[in-house]
C-alpha positions, 0 to 999 in steps of 0.5 A: 500500500502506498504511504500517505502524504503528510498533512501540513498547513501554516500554523498547524501543530505537529508532534514529530518523532525521529528514530535512529536506524535499527534503533542505533544512537543518533546522539553519542555525546553532548557535542552531538546534542549541542550541534543538533540544538544549534542547527535546530534553533537556527532553522526555527528562527529562520522559518518562524516555527514555534517549538513548545516541547522537545527531548533528545534521547540517545537513539531518538528525539521528540519535537512539538512544533507549530509550523510558520513560514515554511512547511514542516517538510522543508525544516525537517529536511534541512535539519536531518540532512545537515545533522546526519552529514556532520554526525557521520563526519564526526564519528567516521561513519557512512550510510543512513542515520535515521530510520525511514521517514520521520513521523509527524502527527498533526494534532488538535491543539485544545485537546492535546497540546498540554498532554504532548508537552508533558509526554515529551518532557517526561521522556528522559525519565521514562528512558531512565536517563535520570533516576527520579523526577527531581533530576529531570529539571537538570537534564540538559537535552529536554525542554522541561528544564527551560519551562522550569526556569533552569535554562534560557533558550530563545527558540523554545516558546516556554512563555506560551506554555506557561501562559496556559497554566497561570497569570504569573510566572511563579504560579504558572511554573508551579501548576506546570510542575504539578501537571507533569508530575501527575503524568509520571504514573501514566508511563508510555502513551501509545494513544499519543504516538500510535495509529489513527482511530486507536490513538484518537480514542484511547486505544481499543477500549475507546474504539470498542465503546464507540462501536457498542454505543453505535458511535463512529469517528473518522481516524487517520494515522497522520492526525491526533484529534477527535472525529470532527477534527480529523474529518475537517483536516482531511476535507481541507487536504482533499479540497487543496488536492482537488483544487491543484488537480482541477487548475492543472487540468484547466491548463493553469501553469506558471505562464498563465499565472504570470499573464493573469498577474500582468493583467491585475498589475497593469504590466507586461509578463516581461516586466514581471520576470526581469531582474529590476526591483521596485515595489510594483514588480516585487508585488507582482512577483509575490502574487505569482509565487503565492498562487504558484505554490499554494494553488498549483503546488510548485515548490520553492526550489522551482520558483527560486530557479524561475525567478533567480532568487533564493528559497528563503526569498521565495518564502518571503515572497509567498507570505507577501503575496498572500497578504496582497491577494487577501487584502485586495481580494484578487482572483486567479480567474478572470 
């Protein structure tokens, strides 16, 4: 059976899990962890991705992220490829470092954000990297230490998490600590990392109860949430896929987009494509980039080659184009 494509959208919450190939180590010492964190932090800042929780274990790691300017796949490719190259060079090894594709689960925020923060930050304790809960705040490769105020990391959004627990820092920190402590006895949580309908309803017991009561909920292994949330996410993903397919079937391509934007902006296609930079040309190219990426599915790499720009510049152009289109109610069709 072909594997399903990942689901992503700006502002989506993801639980990301990455494991070493054949359960081998991917962090052999503190230098590896530091190198990973430096690369990870730079990419978070570059892509404006929010990180609420993270934990590095010798043979795997967990992240809780909200996507920003770049799709999750772009961030993860840069992170994993760059880290693997440096790790192999440093440890004089070759070949794949990570197991298959990373796992990313799109999560329903209201129901699962805090549960996932707790689950991820208790990983070092479950893995017996620390002997007791009191030692967890001293474990250097986990976001729990940051939320507890024992370390400052600019790329971890500890304030957002604490804001869900109280109005003052002290009050929020104490409430967060009580919440994390209360999860120790839960042990492993397959409902937070497992598959589809089982995950969204607390395992087979929850699914059996639904069946006995005549209830039904949509499930998908890529999504953590209740049935309504899963259906909404899948519907939006299907709508986006169908739109791209329909537009391409109708003959839309980059050339037709450029022609349409030239009509809107009152300039020729050649003026949009030339290398001169002024406000009008920049806005026109931004609209083209936005529609090409969001509606036709062109990649940032393709657009970068077409406009002779860097992928980062294309990312900014897409964001700018979205605002221009929405503010002016521009339509791709005539």
